Every structure is written in structure tokens, then in C-alpha cells.
C-alpha positions as CSV (number, residue, x, y, z in Angstrom):
1,M,-71.3,38.5,-24.5
2,A,-67.7,37.9,-23.7
3,D,-66.8,38.4,-27.3
4,N,-68.0,42.0,-27.1
5,Q,-65.6,43.0,-24.3
6,T,-62.8,45.3,-25.3
7,P,-59.3,44.6,-24.0
8,D,-57.9,46.9,-21.3
9,A,-55.9,49.8,-22.6
10,P,-52.2,49.5,-21.8
11,E,-51.0,51.9,-19.0
12,P,-49.0,54.8,-20.3
13,S,-45.3,54.5,-19.5
14,A,-43.3,57.2,-17.9
15,P,-41.7,59.5,-20.4
16,R,-38.1,58.8,-20.9
17,R,-35.8,61.6,-19.7
18,E,-33.7,62.7,-22.6
19,P,-30.1,63.6,-21.7
20,P,-29.2,67.2,-22.1
21,A,-27.8,68.1,-25.5
22,G,-24.2,67.2,-25.6
23,A,-24.3,65.2,-22.4
24,E,-21.9,62.2,-22.2
25,P,-23.2,58.7,-21.4
26,G,-23.5,58.2,-17.5
27,W,-24.3,61.8,-16.8
28,E,-27.0,60.8,-14.3
29,R,-24.5,58.9,-12.2
30,A,-22.0,61.8,-12.3
31,A,-24.7,64.2,-11.1
32,L,-25.7,61.9,-8.2
33,E,-22.0,61.6,-7.3
34,R,-21.7,65.4,-7.3
35,I,-24.8,65.8,-5.1
36,A,-23.5,63.1,-2.7
37,L,-20.1,64.7,-2.5
38,A,-21.6,68.1,-1.8
39,A,-23.6,66.6,1.1
40,I,-20.5,65.0,2.5
41,N,-18.6,68.2,2.3
42,E,-21.5,70.1,4.0
43,Q,-21.5,67.5,6.8
44,R,-17.7,67.8,7.2
45,A,-18.0,71.6,7.3
46,A,-20.7,71.4,10.0
47,R,-18.6,69.0,12.0
48,R,-15.6,71.3,11.8
49,W,-17.7,74.2,13.0
50,R,-19.0,72.1,15.9
51,I,-15.4,71.2,16.9
52,F,-14.3,74.8,16.6
53,F,-17.2,76.1,18.8
54,R,-16.5,73.4,21.4
55,F,-12.8,74.2,21.4
56,A,-13.6,78.0,21.7
57,F,-16.0,77.2,24.6
58,L,-13.3,75.2,26.4
59,V,-10.8,78.0,25.9
60,V,-13.2,80.5,27.4
61,L,-13.9,78.1,30.3
62,L,-10.2,77.7,31.0
63,V,-9.7,81.5,30.9
64,I,-12.5,82.0,33.4
65,A,-11.2,79.2,35.7
66,W,-7.7,80.8,35.5
67,G,-9.1,84.1,36.6
68,V,-11.2,82.6,39.4
69,F,-8.8,80.1,40.9
70,D,-5.4,81.5,39.8
71,F,-3.6,78.4,38.7
72,S,-0.3,80.2,38.4
73,V,2.6,79.1,40.6
74,D,4.5,81.9,42.3
75,K,8.1,81.2,41.6
76,V,10.6,82.5,44.1
77,S,13.2,84.8,42.4
78,T,16.4,84.5,44.4
79,S,18.6,86.8,42.4
80,G,20.4,89.5,44.4
81,R,20.2,90.8,47.9
82,H,16.7,90.8,49.4
83,T,14.5,90.5,52.4
84,A,12.7,87.1,52.7
85,L,9.0,87.1,53.6
86,V,7.0,84.3,55.1
87,T,3.3,84.9,56.0
88,L,1.4,83.2,58.8
89,D,-2.3,84.1,58.5
90,G,-5.3,82.8,60.4
91,E,-5.8,80.0,62.9
92,I,-2.7,77.9,63.7
93,S,-3.6,74.3,63.1
94,S,-2.4,71.3,61.3
95,D,-5.3,71.5,58.8
96,T,-5.0,75.2,57.9
97,S,-2.4,77.1,55.9
98,A,-0.9,78.2,59.2
99,N,0.5,74.8,59.9
100,A,4.0,73.9,61.2
101,D,5.1,71.9,58.2
102,D,4.4,74.7,55.6
103,I,5.7,77.5,57.8
104,D,8.9,75.6,58.7
105,S,9.5,74.7,55.1
106,A,9.1,78.3,54.0
107,L,11.4,79.5,56.7
108,Q,14.0,76.9,55.8
109,D,14.0,78.0,52.2
110,A,14.2,81.6,53.2
111,F,17.2,81.1,55.5
112,E,19.1,78.9,53.1
113,D,18.9,81.3,50.1
114,D,22.3,83.0,49.5
115,G,20.6,86.3,48.7
116,T,18.6,86.5,52.0
117,V,19.8,89.4,54.2
118,A,17.0,89.0,56.8
119,V,13.7,87.1,57.2
120,V,10.4,88.8,58.0
121,L,7.7,86.6,59.4
122,H,4.4,88.4,59.0
123,I,1.9,87.2,61.6
124,D,-1.9,87.9,61.6
125,S,-3.4,85.2,63.9
126,P,-5.6,84.9,66.9
127,G,-3.8,81.7,68.0
128,G,-4.6,78.0,67.8
129,S,-2.8,74.7,68.4
130,P,-0.1,74.9,71.1
131,V,1.6,71.9,69.5
132,Q,1.9,73.6,66.1
133,A,2.9,76.9,67.7
134,G,5.5,75.2,69.8
135,I,7.0,73.4,66.8
136,I,7.3,76.7,64.8
137,N,8.8,78.5,67.8
138,R,11.5,75.8,68.3
139,N,12.3,75.7,64.5
140,I,12.8,79.5,64.4
141,R,15.3,79.3,67.3
142,R,17.1,76.4,65.5
143,L,17.3,78.4,62.2
144,R,18.5,81.5,64.0
145,A,21.3,79.5,65.7
146,A,22.2,77.8,62.4
147,H,22.3,81.2,60.5
148,P,23.5,83.7,63.1
149,S,24.2,86.4,60.4
150,I,20.5,86.4,59.3
151,P,18.1,88.0,61.7
152,L,14.4,87.1,61.9
153,Y,11.9,89.9,62.5
154,V,8.2,89.4,63.2
155,V,5.8,92.0,61.7
156,V,2.3,92.0,63.3
157,G,-0.8,92.7,61.3
158,D,-4.2,93.1,63.0
159,M,-3.5,90.5,65.6
160,C,-0.7,88.4,67.1
161,A,-2.4,86.8,70.1
162,S,-1.9,83.6,72.1
163,G,-0.4,80.9,69.8
164,G,0.6,83.7,67.3
165,Y,2.6,85.4,70.1
166,Y,4.0,82.1,71.2
167,I,5.7,82.0,67.7
168,A,6.6,85.7,67.6
169,A,8.5,85.4,70.9
170,A,11.2,83.4,69.1
171,A,12.1,86.4,66.8
172,D,15.0,88.8,67.1
173,K,12.6,91.7,67.2
174,I,8.8,92.2,66.9
175,Y,7.3,95.2,65.1
176,V,3.6,96.1,65.4
177,D,1.1,98.7,64.4
178,K,-0.1,101.0,67.2
179,A,-3.6,99.5,66.9
180,S,-2.5,95.8,66.6
181,V,-3.8,93.3,69.2
182,V,-0.9,91.6,71.0
183,G,-0.6,89.2,73.9
184,S,-3.2,86.8,75.4
185,I,-0.5,84.6,76.9
186,G,-2.8,81.9,78.2
187,V,-4.3,78.5,77.4
188,L,-8.0,77.4,77.2
189,M,-9.9,74.2,76.7
190,D,-13.5,74.8,75.6
191,G,-16.5,72.7,75.0
192,F,-20.2,72.2,75.7
193,G,-22.2,70.2,78.2
194,F,-25.7,68.9,77.3
195,T,-26.7,67.1,80.4
196,G,-29.3,69.6,81.5
197,L,-30.9,69.6,78.1
198,M,-30.9,65.8,78.0
199,D,-32.6,65.6,81.4
200,K,-35.4,68.0,80.1
201,L,-35.8,65.9,76.9
202,G,-35.7,62.6,78.8
203,I,-32.6,61.4,76.9
204,Q,-30.3,58.9,78.5
205,R,-26.5,58.7,77.7
206,R,-25.3,55.2,77.3
207,L,-21.5,55.2,77.4
208,H,-19.4,52.2,78.0
209,T,-15.6,52.4,78.6
210,S,-12.8,50.1,79.4
211,G,-11.1,52.6,81.8
212,E,-12.7,54.6,84.6
213,N,-11.3,57.9,83.1
214,K,-11.9,57.1,79.4
215,G,-15.1,59.1,79.3
216,F,-13.4,62.3,80.5
217,F,-14.8,65.5,78.8
218,D,-17.6,63.7,77.2
219,P,-20.1,66.5,76.5
220,F,-23.1,64.3,77.2
221,S,-21.9,63.2,80.7
222,P,-21.8,65.4,83.8
223,E,-18.4,66.9,84.7
224,T,-16.7,65.6,87.9
225,P,-14.2,67.2,90.3
226,Q,-11.6,64.7,89.0
227,M,-12.2,65.8,85.4
228,D,-11.9,69.5,86.4
229,A,-8.7,68.9,88.4
230,H,-7.0,66.9,85.6
231,A,-8.0,69.5,82.9
232,Q,-6.6,72.3,85.1
233,E,-3.3,70.5,85.6
234,M,-2.9,70.1,81.8
235,L,-3.7,73.7,81.2
236,D,-1.2,74.9,83.8
237,Q,1.5,72.7,82.3
238,I,1.0,74.1,78.8
239,H,0.7,77.6,80.2
240,A,4.1,77.2,82.0
241,Q,5.6,76.1,78.6
242,F,4.1,79.2,77.0
243,I,5.5,81.5,79.7
244,D,8.9,79.9,79.5
245,A,9.0,80.4,75.7
246,V,8.1,84.1,76.1
247,K,10.7,84.7,78.8
248,Q,13.4,82.9,76.8
249,G,12.6,84.9,73.7
250,R,12.0,88.3,75.2
251,G,14.6,88.2,78.0
252,S,15.2,91.5,79.8
253,R,13.1,93.4,77.4
254,L,9.9,92.0,79.0
255,K,8.4,94.1,81.8
256,E,6.7,91.5,83.9
257,T,3.5,92.7,85.6
258,P,0.8,90.7,87.5
259,D,-1.3,90.7,84.3
260,I,1.4,89.9,81.7
261,F,0.8,86.2,81.7
262,S,-2.9,86.3,82.7
263,G,-4.3,86.0,79.2
264,L,-5.0,89.7,78.8
265,F,-4.1,91.4,75.5
266,W,-3.1,94.9,74.6
267,T,-2.8,97.4,71.8
268,G,0.4,97.4,69.8
269,E,1.3,100.7,71.5
270,K,0.9,99.3,75.0
271,S,2.8,96.1,74.0
272,V,5.9,98.2,73.2
273,E,5.7,99.7,76.6
274,L,5.4,96.3,78.2
275,G,8.3,94.9,76.2
276,L,6.1,92.4,74.3
277,A,7.2,94.2,71.1
278,D,10.1,96.3,70.1
279,G,8.8,99.0,67.8
280,F,6.3,100.2,65.1
281,G,6.4,99.3,61.5
282,D,5.1,97.2,58.6
283,T,6.9,94.8,56.3
284,D,8.0,97.5,53.8
285,Y,9.4,99.6,56.6
286,V,11.4,96.8,58.1
287,A,12.8,95.7,54.7
288,R,13.6,99.3,53.7
289,D,14.8,101.0,56.9
290,V,15.8,98.2,59.3
291,V,17.2,95.5,57.0
292,K,18.3,98.0,54.3
293,A,17.2,95.5,51.6
294,P,13.9,96.9,50.1
295,D,13.5,94.0,47.6
296,I,11.1,91.5,49.1
297,V,10.9,87.9,48.0
298,D,7.9,85.9,49.2
299,Y,8.7,82.3,50.3
300,T,5.2,81.5,51.7
301,V,3.9,78.1,50.8
302,K,0.8,78.7,48.7
303,E,-2.5,76.9,49.0
304,S,-3.2,73.9,46.9
305,L,-5.7,74.1,44.1
306,S,-8.1,71.8,45.9
307,D,-8.1,74.1,48.9
308,R,-8.8,77.1,46.8
309,V,-11.7,75.3,45.1
310,A,-13.1,74.2,48.4
311,K,-13.1,77.7,49.7
312,K,-14.5,79.2,46.6
313,F,-17.6,76.9,46.8
314,G,-18.0,77.1,50.6
315,A,-17.0,73.6,51.4
316,S,-14.7,74.9,54.1
317,V,-17.6,76.6,55.8
318,G,-19.4,73.2,56.3
319,A,-16.2,71.5,57.3
320,G,-15.6,74.2,59.9
321,A,-19.0,73.7,61.4
322,I,-18.5,70.0,61.7
323,H,-15.0,70.5,63.0
324,A,-16.4,72.8,65.7
325,L,-18.9,70.2,66.8
326,I,-16.4,67.3,67.0
327,A,-13.5,69.3,68.5
328,T,-15.0,69.6,72.0
329,G,-12.2,69.7,74.6
330,K,-9.5,70.6,72.2
331,L,-6.6,72.6,73.7
332,K,-6.1,76.0,72.2
333,L,-3.7,79.0,72.7
334,R,-6.3,81.7,72.2
């Protein structure tokens, strides 16, 4: 039976691809190389476009950041005769833009410029640190003595109170708006006491000190007569320093009344009557009509980029809340 089996038919082979008419030997390899080269070129083009779009996105991002944060640095132009401007804005403190180092540095640059005819210190402040205010006051008097031919005028914005006025008193003259708030020659120390709340909640304060007075002004401990007397002595001393600076700066122009050093404040119009200020006018008026040098050059130290970013994103709000909690018992001219 085996002899009757027919052998398996051979499998048909794939048809051989004939080269195109006139094709040279190796045409298949050349075609593959062209295809591979085209793919590579396409990948390169795609990569170039990705780089372009990333670069374009970066440029747009930088333009937006430039507009939001203003990276530009204000350069002081000192050419020609001009009125120098320094701005003191906000709470006077070592950790704000209204700090003694920056204000003194700006004033120093303004006085030392050969083109400066007069210096205008624009103040819009409710007060703040008596230490920072005292440093600026003394530096103004030093610069005025070193440059007797260059007067310093203070121009008041909305407010020049307490520590702000401590500084203003050192000026040759003070100009206000009729509606400005001026004065508040006094000192305060504020804080909170939580002893009553702690008693209601059943909370005990465990404070250990190495000196009997070390726990003074602790907000979680009851206030004592000794604490109150010591605080009042400190306040009276600083108040006396404040009064002395005002009297020294204003001299015979000041019309002393029983309320002048009581911490009260007045409108700009009333402050001129009391001798706390000399006249009415803004920065442009003083530069144009008083100094007779209408060109104004700003010497104010600008905020750093990190400060601007922090303020833009609200970090300063949180920091201010924490600062308010931990600053219990801090002396303020306000």
C-alpha cells in the first residue's frame, strides 16, 4: 500500500520581484535608505518644532512675569538740577520697606548727588517702631548739618502720625493736605491677656523662669502691679524722647497746648494752626514752587523681587497674622 502513496507536492515559492525596468543593481537597498532618511528628517523636524514651541512658551511666560512682577530696576538719573524724592510708605519697622536702613541709604544718596537742590521725604505712615523712627530722625538731622545748603522738606500723604511724625519733625518744613491726619504724639504697648479664658477652659499655665521678672507681659499669666508700673515707666521714657524730638525739630513754630502731646491727632488744616506743619502742598507743588526745581528724581530703595512675589501670592498676609500673634507687648509709636 505504501507503494501507491504519491509524494507531497512541493510548496509554491514566493514570486521573485523583478526590478523595475532600467533599475540599477542594489535598488532595494537604496530605496530603504531613502525611506529611513525621510523618517529621520521627519523626526528631526518634529523635534525642532517641539523646541520652537517650548521656547515660544518660555518667552510668553517671561513676558507675563515681567508684566506682573516688574523686574525692571529703576535707575536714578542724576543729570542736571533736580528735586530728590524719597518715599516712606506704611508701617515703620525693620521688616517692612519703611525701615531705617533703606530710608537712610536713599536719603544719603539724595543729599550726596551734585544735582540735588532739595530733598523731599514723602511720608504716608501710621507710625511703628520707635527705634526705627528715632534712627531716621537722627540721620536726617545729621545729613542736614552735613549739607546745610540742601533743605529737606516733608510732604504728608493721607497720614503722618506717631512714628511718622517723629521722623517728620526733623525736617526743615512740613507740607500737608488739608485732610491729612497729623500728630498722635504718644507711645503704646499693646497685647492680649488670656487668663480668664484659660480659667473657663480649665487650662493651666506652666511657666518656669530663672528670674522673678522674666515672665513679665506673658499673655497667659495675670498682670501684676509691678508689671504695670514697669511698663508705664518705659512708655513715659520713650514718650519723653518723642516730645524732645518734636520740640527740637519744630522749635518756636509749635503752639503747645494741653493736648499737643497727649496722643491726639488732627487734620492737616488744624496741624498748620498748631504749628505741627508749615503749609499746604503736594510733592509737585514743593518741587515746582518752593524748591524751584520741577524735575523730580526718585531715590527710594525699591522692594526686592522676593518681597514682590510674596506679596503677589499673599504670603505677607499669613506672615502678618503670625507676626501679630507673637508680637505681644511690642512698643509702637502709633
